[in-house]
SERO-4910 file (N, C-alpha, C, O; in steps of 0.05 Angstrom, whole numbers):
BEGIN
 pado doro    nc1    nc2    nc3   cac1   cac2   cac3    cc1    cc2    cc3    oc1    oc2    oc3
  Met    A   1232    113     50   1225    125     22   1229    100      6   1213     93    -10
  Glu    A   1246     89     10   1251     71    -20   1225     43    -26   1225     30    -46
  Asn    A   1205     40     -2   1183     36     -5   1167     54    -24   1152     43    -40
  Asp    A   1170     88    -24   1135     94    -24   1156     98    -65   1143    101    -86
  Asp    A   1184     96    -66   1194     91    -89   1174     74   -112   1161     85   -130
  Ile    A   1178     42   -104   1167     22   -104   1140     31   -113   1133     34   -136
  Val    A   1122     36    -87   1094     38    -91   1089     54   -117   1073     46   -134
  Trp    A   1106     86   -122   1094    105   -138   1099     90   -160   1080     86   -175
  Ser    A   1117     82   -165   1128     60   -201   1101     42   -216   1091     42   -238
  Ile    A   1095     28   -192   1069      7   -192   1057     23   -202   1053     18   -226
  Ile    A   1045     49   -191   1012     59   -188   1027     83   -215   1012     93   -232
  Asn    A   1044     85   -215   1044    104   -248   1044     97   -269   1037    108   -290
  Lys    A   1060     61   -263   1056     48   -289   1033     25   -296   1029     13   -317
  Ser    A   1024     24   -278   1012    -12   -284    977      6   -272    972     30   -273
  Phe    A    965    -10   -266    926     -7   -250    932     12   -228    949      7   -211
  Cys    A    918     32   -228    909     40   -197    876     50   -201    864     61   -219
  Ser    A    871     42   -179    842     41   -177    829     68   -170    805     63   -164
  Tyr    A    834     97   -166    838    125   -158    850    130   -174    863    149   -165
  Lys    A    858    126   -202    872    144   -224    839    132   -240    825    113   -241
  Val    A    843    167   -252    833    180   -268    835    186   -299    814    198   -301
  Asn    A    844    187   -320    858    196   -338    847    213   -354    825    205   -361
  Thr    A    852    227   -360    835    243   -383    853    251   -418    867    235   -431
  Lys    A    847    273   -424    865    279   -443    887    299   -445    905    306   -461
  Thr    A    877    309   -416    905    334   -421    914    326   -389    939    327   -390
  Gln    A    905    319   -360    915    316   -341    912    287   -325    898    271   -336
  Arg    A    922    280   -304    915    257   -287    905    256   -270    918    266   -251
  Phe    A    881    245   -263    860    256   -230    862    224   -212    863    200   -217
  Cys    A    863    248   -179    864    218   -170    844    218   -144    848    233   -124
  Arg    A    821    200   -146    795    199   -131    803    192    -99    788    179    -84
  Asn    A    828    201    -92    833    177    -55    827    208    -36    841    228    -35
  Glu    A    803    205    -23    800    217     -3    804    243     12    794    263     20
  Tyr    A    840    219      9    852    239     29    870    256     16    888    266     30
  Asn    A    869    263    -11    877    273    -28    888    296    -27    867    306    -21
  Leu    A    905    315    -27    916    341    -23    908    360    -47    898    382    -44
  Thr    A    912    351    -67    901    367    -77    892    350   -115    892    359   -137
  Gly    A    888    327   -104    870    321   -134    873    312   -149    857    300   -163
  Leu    A    907    314   -151    922    309   -180    936    277   -173    945    266   -153
  Cys    A    935    272   -194    949    241   -189    984    241   -192    992    225   -208
  Asn    A   1004    257   -178   1026    265   -184   1042    249   -164   1029    236   -147
  Arg    A   1063    248   -164   1092    232   -138   1085    248   -108   1085    238    -85
  Ser    A   1079    282   -119   1080    296    -87   1058    290    -70   1055    285    -46
  Ser    A   1037    294    -98   1012    289    -75    996    264    -85    975    268    -96
  Cys    A   1003    241    -81    994    216    -81   1001    207    -53   1023    200    -45
  Pro    A    971    206    -34    979    197     -8    983    176    -12    995    170      8
  Leu    A    982    149    -29    992    118    -27   1034    119    -30   1053    103    -27
  Ala    A   1031    140    -35   1060    137    -47   1079    155    -19   1103    158    -12
  Asn    A   1064    160    -12   1084    185     10   1082    170     28   1066    151     24
  Ser    A   1093    170     48   1096    154     81   1088    177     94   1068    172    107
  Gln    A   1096    202     97   1088    218    111   1077    237     92   1088    241     70
  Tyr    A   1052    253    102   1036    268     86   1012    274    104   1001    259    119
  Ala    A   1006    307     96    976    317    115    960    326     96    968    332     74
  Thr    A    928    329    106    914    338     92    890    355    105    890    355    130
  Val    A    867    373     90    857    380    108    824    365     99    821    357     76
  Arg    A    809    362    113    789    352     96    755    363    126    754    354    149
  Glu    A    737    380    115    721    377    124    695    359    124    686    346    105
  Glu    A    686    363    151    665    349    154    637    367    175    639    387    190
  Asp    A    608    347    165    597    369    184    594    411    190    580    421    208
  Gly    A    612    427    171    612    455    170    643    445    189    656    466    191
  Asn    A    660    422    204    677    442    223    709    415    198    709    392    189
  Cys    A    726    438    199    756    424    183    771    416    203    772    429    224
  Phe    A    786    387    199    802    374    210    832    367    186    836    356    165
  Leu    A    848    383    211    877    373    199    888    342    205    894    334    227
  Tyr    A    888    325    172    894    291    184    929    290    176    938    292    153
  Met    A    941    287    198    976    272    193    974    248    193    958    233    204
  Lys    A   1002    239    174   1010    211    172   1039    210    177   1051    228    167
  Thr    A   1053    195    190   1072    185    188   1083    153    189   1068    133    189
  Val    A   1111    154    190   1118    131    177   1126    112    209   1142     93    211
  Glu    A   1112    123    229   1118    111    255   1087     94    252   1084     70    257
  Arg    A   1069    109    244   1041     88    242   1031     77    220   1007     72    217
  Ser    A   1054     70    199   1045     55    176   1051     25    177   1057     13    157
  Gly    A   1047     10    206   1040    -11    207   1017    -13    221   1009    -36    223
  Phe    A   1005      4    231    984      2    248    956     22    222    950     45    228
  Pro    A    944      9    197    926     17    184    898     31    199    878     42    190
  Arg    A    903     27    217    876     30    240    881     59    248    863     76    247
  Asn    A    899     65    255    917     88    261    926    101    256    934    119    271
  Met    A    931     96    220    953    112    210    956    151    212    975    166    216
  Trp    A    922    156    205    921    183    208    913    189    235    898    180    253
  Glu    A    930    211    232    928    225    259    904    257    265    910    279    255
  Lys    A    877    251    282    850    276    272    862    305    294    870    311    317
  Val    A    859    313    277    855    345    292    843    367    281    844    376    258
  Lys    A    832    376    302    797    403    294    817    420    302    833    425    320
  Leu    A    805    430    273    810    466    259    801    484    281    791    468    297
  Ser    A    798    506    290    785    525    290    774    537    265    784    538    242
  Lys    A    749    547    275    730    562    249    743    590    243    741    595    219
  Ser    A    754    604    255    778    623    249    792    621    233    813    610    239
  Leu    A    790    628    208    820    620    193    847    637    211    866    621    210
  Glu    A    851    650    219    870    659    230    889    638    251    911    629    248
  Lys    A    871    635    270    877    608    286    882    596    281    906    591    286
  Ala    A    862    570    259    866    554    242    901    542    228    917    523    228
  Leu    A    896    572    218    930    575    194    951    565    219    964    544    215
  Arg    A    954    581    248    971    584    264    978    552    276   1000    543    282
  Gln    A    949    540    277    956    508    284    970    498    266    992    489    271
  Ile    A    956    498    232    974    484    215   1009    483    222   1025    466    229
  Asn    A   1008    513    218   1039    519    223   1056    503    255   1081    500    258
  Glu    A   1037    497    271   1049    498    286   1048    470    292   1070    463    301
  Tyr    A   1030    450    290   1031    422    275   1051    407    251   1061    384    250
  Leu    A   1052    428    235   1070    414    208   1097    435    203   1109    448    186
  Val    A   1097    429    232   1139    454    239   1158    443    220   1170    460    208
  Tyr    A   1165    414    212   1188    414    209   1174    393    180   1193    383    168
  Trp    A   1153    386    170   1140    375    152   1149    399    123   1153    423    128
  Pro    A   1151    387     97   1159    408     73   1145    426     70   1124    429     82
  Gly    A   1157    441     53   1135    475     66   1114    462     33   1091    472     33
  Phe    A   1121    441      7   1098    435    -11   1071    433      7   1053    449      7
  Leu    A   1072    410     22   1045    402     35   1040    427     53   1016    433     51
  Lys    A   1050    443     69   1043    466     86   1025    486     70   1001    493     74
  Gln    A   1042    491     52   1023    512     41   1004    501     19    996    517      3
  Lys    A    994    464     16    973    459      4    955    465     13    935    476      4
  Cys    A    961    455     45    946    450     67    920    473     70    896    472     70
  Lys    A    952    501     71    938    529     79    913    525     52    891    518     59
  Gln    A    919    530     20    907    532     14    877    521     -4    860    527    -21
  Arg    A    885    499     16    856    482     25    833    491     39    810    498     34
  Leu    A    848    488     57    834    512     74    826    540     73    809    554     86
  Leu    A    839    543     58    825    573     56    797    572     28    781    591     24
  Lys    A    795    548     14    781    539     -6    758    527     20    738    540     25
  Ile    A    762    508     32    740    508     46    720    522     61    696    522     58
  Ser    A    740    536     82    725    565     94    706    572     69    682    567     70
  Gln    A    722    588     44    696    589     38    678    587     22    662    605     16
  Tyr    A    681    560     13    657    544      2    631    541     28    607    535     26
  Leu    A    649    550     53    623    550     82    613    566     76    589    563     75
  Ile    A    622    587     70    616    614     83    589    616     64    567    620     73
  Arg    A    597    612     29    576    622     20    544    588     28    519    588     28
  Met    A    559    573     31    537    556     41    526    569     63    501    568     62
  Arg    A    535    581     83    519    604    109    499    612     91    475    605     91
  Lys    A    515    630     71    487    654     58    470    646     47    448    658     47
  Leu    A    474    616     30    451    608     10    430    597     36    407    606     38
  Arg    A    439    583     51    413    588     65    397    601     82    376    595     93
  Leu    A    413    621     83    391    652    102    384    654     79    362    661     88
  Arg    A    380    655     44    363    663     28    345    646     17    348    622     19
  Arg    A    322    662      3    298    649      8    303    627    -23    291    636    -42
  Gln    A    312    611    -25    307    588    -49    288    566    -61    284    546    -47
  Lys    A    277    569    -81    256    559    -94    264    533   -102    282    523   -115
  Lys    A    243    525    -89    244    488    -80    222    472   -100    198    475    -96
  Leu    A    230    462   -113    222    433   -132    207    418   -122    217    403   -105
  Val    A    183    416   -127    156    403   -119    151    390   -148    149    400   -171
  Pro    A    150    353   -135    133    345   -160    108    349   -169     93    357   -151
  Ile    A     97    346   -192     68    351   -194     63    329   -202     75    315   -218
  Gln    A     37    324   -188     17    293   -185      4    289   -203    -17    280   -193
  Arg    A     -2    291   -239    -15    302   -248    -42    272   -245    -66    277   -249
  Lys    A    -35    253   -240    -62    233   -234    -80    252   -203   -102    262   -203
  Gln    A    -62    250   -186    -83    259   -164   -101    288   -174   -126    291   -175
  Asp    A    -78    306   -182    -84    325   -189   -120    330   -216   -135    349   -219
  Arg    A   -117    303   -229   -141    303   -242   -166    292   -231   -189    296   -237
  Arg    A   -151    270   -207   -180    267   -196   -188    283   -168   -207    280   -153
  Glu    A   -174    293   -167   -195    326   -141   -209    340   -166   -230    353   -161
  Arg    A   -196    340   -200   -216    363   -210   -233    344   -214   -254    355   -208
  Arg    A   -241    318   -221   -267    299   -214   -283    309   -206   -302    322   -216
  Arg    A   -273    301   -177   -283    307   -144   -305    328   -145   -328    323   -142
  Glu    A   -292    357   -150   -286    386   -150   -310    387   -175   -330    399   -166
  Glu    A   -315    377   -210   -341    383   -215   -355    373   -210   -377    384   -211
  Lys    A   -353    341   -199   -379    326   -184   -398    345   -165   -420    355   -170
  Ala    A   -382    345   -144   -384    363   -123   -412    400   -130   -434    408   -123
  Leu    A   -396    405   -141   -409    427   -154   -440    412   -167   -462    417   -157
  Val    A   -435    395   -189   -463    388   -196   -481    379   -177   -502    389   -171
  Ala    A   -473    363   -169   -488    358   -143   -503    379   -121   -525    377   -110
  Ala    A   -484    398   -119   -502    433   -100   -506    444   -119   -511    466   -110
  Arg    A   -508    444   -149   -527    444   -168   -552    436   -172   -571    451   -179
  Leu    A   -553    415   -169   -570    393   -159   -609    403   -140   -633    405   -143
  Asp    A   -576    405   -117   -592    405    -84   -609    431    -92   -633    428    -89
  Ser    A   -601    457   -102   -605    486   -105   -632    481   -115   -654    489   -107
  Ala    A   -621    459   -146   -654    471   -160   -667    462   -156   -689    470   -164
  Ile    A   -666    435   -142   -687    419   -121   -708    443   -111   -728    453   -122
  Glu    A   -694    450    -86   -699    465    -57   -727    483    -83   -752    480    -86
  Lys    A   -708    501    -98   -722    519   -117   -752    515   -121   -773    527   -116
  Glu    A   -740    475   -139   -774    477   -153   -783    474   -134   -797    494   -132
  Leu    A   -788    458   -111   -800    456    -86   -806    481    -76   -829    488    -70
  Leu    A   -797    487    -74   -810    525    -65   -829    539    -81   -848    553    -74
  Glu    A   -818    531   -105   -841    541   -123   -859    529   -125   -879    542   -119
  Arg    A   -862    511   -130   -881    483   -125   -911    501   -100   -935    509   -100
  Leu    A   -891    500    -84   -907    499    -45   -924    533    -56   -948    535    -51
  Lys    A   -916    546    -65   -915    566    -78   -945    572    -95   -964    587    -90
  Arg    A   -941    553   -115   -973    552   -132  -1001    527   -124  -1023    521   -133
  Gly    A   -983    517   -100   -994    504    -89  -1006    484    -90  -1026    478    -77
  Thr    A   -988    464   -112   -991    441   -118   -998    408   -114  -1007    388   -126
  Tyr    A   -983    424    -77   -986    400    -72  -1019    399    -61  -1039    384    -63
  Gly    A  -1013    422    -50  -1034    420    -30  -1048    417      5  -1043    436     20
  Asp    A  -1062    398     12  -1065    386     43  -1042    364     38  -1033    357     60
  Ile    A  -1035    357     28  -1011    330     21   -991    332     45   -990    313     60
  Tyr    A   -977    353     49   -957    348     76   -967    373     86   -974    395     76
  Asn    A   -964    359    118   -969    363    135   -947    393    147   -945    392    172
  Phe    A   -937    407    139   -914    420    145   -933    457    153   -956    464    148
  Pro    A   -911    470    167   -911    496    197   -921    503    174   -917    490    153
  Gln    A   -938    530    177   -932    558    151   -925    570    154   -922    584    134
  Val    A   -913    583    181   -904    600    192   -868    597    178   -850    613    172
  Ala    A   -869    572    176   -823    556    176   -837    571    147   -826    593    142
  Phe    A   -854    564    132   -844    565    101   -854    588     91   -861    591     68
  Asn    A   -856    606    112   -863    636    101   -843    647    110   -835    660     91
  Lys    A   -828    649    129   -790    650    135   -778    648    105   -769    665     89
  Ala    A   -782    615    103   -766    600     71   -772    626     52   -757    632     34
  Leu    A   -794    639     57   -795    655     24   -790    670     35   -786    687     18
  Glu    A   -784    684     64   -782    719     70   -758    718     58   -751    734     40
  Glu    A   -741    693     71   -706    694     72   -694    705     35   -679    723     25
  Glu    A   -713    677     24   -706    685     -7   -702    712     -3   -682    724      3
  Glu    A   -730    723     -9   -743    747    -31   -720    778    -11   -720    801    -19
  Glu    A   -707    770      9   -687    782     22   -660    777     12   -646    797      9
  Glu    A   -650    750      5   -628    742    -16   -643    762    -35   -637    785    -29
  Glu    A   -657    761    -51   -660    773    -82   -657    804    -84   -640    818    -95
  Val    A   -680    809    -66   -681    840    -65   -656    847    -55   -646    831    -40
  Glu    A   -641    875    -61   -621    894    -51   -636    903    -35   -660    906    -31
  Pro    A   -602    908    -20   -622    925      8   -624    958      0   -610    967    -18
  Glu    A   -636    969      9   -657   1001      4   -639   1008     24   -635    997     45
  Glu    A   -625   1035     12   -610   1059     38   -639   1078     55   -640   1083     80
  Tyr    A   -668   1088     27   -680   1101     49   -709   1081     49   -712   1063     33
  Gly    A   -726   1088     69   -747   1076     82   -750   1049     82   -772   1040     76
  Glu    A   -725   1028     91   -724   1008    109   -747    999    120   -764    984    110
  Asp    A   -747   1011    147   -762   1015    162   -792   1003    151   -803    981    148
  Asp    A   -799   1035    147   -824   1029    140   -840    998    118   -857    981    121
  Glu    A   -828   1004    105   -826    975     80   -824    951    102   -835    929    100
  Asn    A   -811    959    119   -815    927    146   -837    926    152   -849    906    146
  Glu    A   -850    946    166   -863    944    176   -904    951    160   -927    950    167
  Glu    A   -888    957    138   -921    947    121   -919    910    103   -933    900     86
  Glu    A   -894    902    117   -885    873    105   -898    853    127   -907    830    125
  Glu    A   -894    869    145   -907    845    174   -937    857    165   -952    841    155
  Gly    A   -945    878    167   -977    881    168   -992    870    135  -1016    872    128
  Glu    A   -969    858    121   -992    846     98   -983    816    115  -1003    803    119
  Leu    A   -969    808    122   -958    764    138   -980    769    154   -991    749    162
  Asp    A   -991    793    161  -1003    783    206  -1038    773    181  -1054    754    179
  Glu    A  -1034    806    164  -1061    791    138  -1061    775    120  -1080    775    103
  Glu    A  -1043    761    120  -1046    732    102  -1045    713    112  -1045    692     98
  Leu    A  -1043    714    140  -1048    697    166  -1072    686    176  -1081    664    181
  Glu    A  -1081    715    177  -1117    715    192  -1129    707    159  -1151    698    161
  Lys    A  -1123    708    144  -1142    703    115  -1138    673    119  -1157    658    118
  Glu    A  -1109    664    126  -1109    640    117  -1118    620    139  -1126    598    131
  Leu    A  -1118    625    163  -1141    617    185  -1169    615    177  -1180    594    182
  Glu    A  -1189    645    160  -1204    626    165  -1214    620    137  -1238    623    136
  Glu    A  -1199    609    107  -1203    601     94  -1197    579    111  -1221    574    115
  Glu    A  -1187    565    121  -1176    540    133  -1196    532    154  -1195    508    161
  Ser    A  -1215    549    166  -1235    543    185  -1262    533    155  -1280    516    156
  Glu    A  -1256    546    140  -1280    545    120  -1278    522    106  -1299    511    101
  Asn    A  -1259    514    100  -1254    486     93  -1260    465    115  -1260    442    108
  Glu    A  -1264    473    139  -1262    452    143  -1300    444    157  -1312    422    160
  Glu    A  -1307    474    162  -1344    465    158  -1349    461    135  -1373    461    133
  Ile    A  -1331    457    101  -1347    446     76  -1330    411     89  -1346    392     90
  Glu    A  -1312    408     94  -1316    383     97  -1333    368    118  -1345    347    112
  Tyr    A  -1334    379    137  -1355    374    160  -1380    362    146  -1389    339    151
  Val    A  -1394    387    118  -1418    385    117  -1422    360     96  -1443    348     96
  Glu    A  -1399    352     77  -1383    335     63  -1388    311     75  -1408    299     67
  Ala    A  -1378    303     89  -1376    286    110  -1399    283    116  -1409    266    101
  Asp    A  -1421    295    139  -1452    281    128  -1468    272    120  -1484    256    131
  Ser    A  -1467    284     93  -1479    277     74  -1459    235     54  -1468    218     38
  Asp    A  -1438    238     66  -1420    214     48  -1443    191     75  -1455    171     67
  Leu    A  -1442    198     93  -1447    179    126  -1478    177    103  -1481    161     85
  Glu    A  -1489    191    109  -1524    179     94  -1516    162     70  -1521    138     68
  Ala    A  -1506    174     56  -1498    156     27  -1488    126     30  -1492    108     14
  Glu    A  -1471    124     58  -1469    113     60  -1481     86     78  -1476     61     75
  Leu    A  -1504    107    104  -1517     94    111  -1552     73     86  -1564     53     92
  Glu    A  -1555     85     70  -1574     77     49  -1567     49     30  -1582     32     22
  Gly    A  -1536     54     27  -1511     37     13  -1527     15     31  -1546      3     22
  Glu    A  -1514     10     59  -1515    -13     70  -1550    -20     75  -1556    -43     82
  Ser    A  -1568     -2     71  -1604    -20     80  -1599    -41     45  -1608    -64     39
  Asp    A  -1579    -18     23  -1595    -32      4  -1582    -60      5  -1596    -80      2
  Val    A  -1558    -61      8  -1531    -86     21  -1557   -107     31  -1563   -129     21
  Glu    A  -1567    -95     50  -1585   -116     69  -1602   -130     57  -1607   -154     58
  Asp    A  -1611   -110     44  -1638   -130     27  -1624   -152     -3  -1634   -174     -9
  Ile    A  -1607   -144    -11  -1591   -150    -31  -1594   -175    -10  -1613   -189    -16
  Gln    A  -1577   -189     18  -1552   -211     21  -1584   -221     30  -1589   -245     29
  Val    A  -1605   -202     40  -1630   -229     45  -1645   -235     22  -1664   -250     26
  Asn    A  -1640   -224     -8  -1659   -242    -21  -1636   -260    -31  -1646   -280    -41
  Lys    A  -1613   -261    -31  -1585   -279    -44  -1581   -300    -13  -1565   -318    -14
  Ala    A  -1596   -296      9  -1600   -321     21  -1620   -337     21  -1615   -360     27
  Gln    A  -1644   -329     16  -1668   -339      7  -1665   -356    -17  -1671   -380    -17
  Ser    A  -1655   -341    -40  -1644   -369    -63  -1629   -381    -63  -1628   -394    -84
  Thr    A  -1607   -387    -46  -1591   -408    -30  -1612   -423    -23  -1618   -445    -34
  Asp    A  -1624   -414     -6  -1641   -431     10  -1655   -452    -10  -1653   -476    -10
  Ser    A  -1670   -434    -25  -1693   -455    -53  -1684   -474    -59  -1693   -497    -54
  Ile    A  -1652   -466    -76  -1623   -478    -96  -1625   -507    -77  -1635   -526    -89
  Lys    A  -1615   -512    -43  -1613   -532    -24  -1642   -548    -24  -1638   -572    -29
  Glu    A  -1657   -544    -22  -1676   -552    -31  -1686   -576    -56  -1687   -601    -58
  Asn    A  -1690   -556    -68  -1670   -568   -101  -1653   -588   -103  -1659   -608   -116
  Ile    A  -1628   -588    -90  -1613   -593    -99  -1620   -629    -77  -1615   -651    -86
  Arg    A  -1631   -624    -48  -1634   -647    -30  -1660   -663    -53  -1655   -686    -60
  Arg    A  -1674   -656    -58  -1701   -666    -72  -1677   -682   -109  -1670   -675   -132
  Lys    A  -1677   -709    -90  -1661   -715   -123  -1674   -722   -145  -1693   -736   -136
  Pro    A  -1677   -720   -176  -1703   -730   -185  -1687   -761   -200  -1665   -765   -211
  Arg    A  -1715   -780   -192  -1711   -812   -195  -1715   -817   -227  -1738   -813   -237
  Leu    A  -1693   -825   -245  -1685   -831   -269  -1698   -870   -273  -1698   -889   -257
  Glu    A  -1708   -867   -305  -1720   -892   -307  -1705   -902   -336  -1710   -892   -358
  Ile    A  -1690   -919   -332  -1666   -931   -357  -1682   -960   -362  -1690   -975   -345
  Glu    A  -1685   -963   -392  -1695   -982   -409  -1677   -988   -419  -1662   -970   -425
  Tyr    A  -1671  -1014   -426  -1646  -1028   -430  -1669  -1059   -445  -1691  -1069   -441
  Glu    A  -1647  -1065   -461  -1666  -1089   -475  -1637  -1116   -477  -1617  -1108   -488
  Thr    A  -1635  -1142   -469  -1613  -1170   -471  -1616  -1179   -499  -1629  -1176   -520
  Glu    A  -1599  -1190   -489  -1605  -1211   -521  -1630  -1228   -525  -1647  -1227   -542
  Thr    A  -1627  -1247   -498  -1647  -1269   -499  -1671  -1254   -508  -1686  -1270   -519
  Ser    A  -1682  -1227   -508  -1710  -1215   -511  -1703  -1210   -541  -1720  -1217   -558
  Lys    A  -1683  -1200   -548  -1682  -1200   -581  -1681  -1216   -587  -1696  -1217   -606
  Ser    A  -1669  -1240   -583  -1679  -1282   -594  -1708  -1276   -594  -1720  -1264   -611
  Leu    A  -1717  -1286   -573  -1747  -1289   -569  -1768  -1274   -587  -1787  -1285   -597
  Lys    A  -1762  -1250   -590  -1773  -1235   -603  -1764  -1246   -635  -1786  -1242   -646
  His    A  -1754  -1254   -649  -1745  -1267   -681  -1770  -1294   -684  -1785  -1296   -703
  Lys    A  -1772  -1313   -657  -1770  -1333   -656  -1809  -1327   -665  -1819  -1339   -684
  Val    A  -1823  -1311   -649  -1851  -1298   -656  -1861  -1296   -673  -1882  -1285   -673
***
């Protein structure tokens, strides 16, 4: 007990790492403190015989310290698990702290009651629906918006291009450039018309039969037109062949004339003309002067 008084005198008057001073009271931050206050009766350092209650992972434990174990800091605190029912836990505290001071008994029971109450509240809160705070990622949201806008623009372009091509095929602007099956084109047109026109309640079967008859007539007309076009093409091809043959005969005549002219040119080149050159020397000039 004398050692406890010496320790408390040092802690009370001088420095303690667990002590927190405020304007009204002094608090203790030691994990084994029973009340959380810095005073002589509730200080775990200045009392060689001490007891407290702690909570670990939803379970309550009774910690006890005696003078006999003060020389062994590792085994200083004796740990006893308390029951989850409050009545049984209070009985255990009374059994283990029979000859201990009444102050420690009372404070341990109060601490056990408070811990059991907040454990019950924790269980109730877990069962309830709770709001979860989720951080807002602004940069990621902006990227996703931009990608969505670009995708929408691309989809609109694709649909516009498809519509424009179908309209051009309807008008016949391309003609016979592309060899595509007419039946598939007609089916695409039928699908478009079905999407645009709303289904009527009455007379759908009659209209479908009429449309089929019209399509058959159109196909027959198209086949007849194609056969006529082929005949016209054959006639044009015959006229083209005649024109080509005439052109070839003209070309042969031109080539013969060209060959004759080249032969005459070669003969002229072979017959080289003789050149006569007159020149005078200085001796002849001097003789003329003398004469």
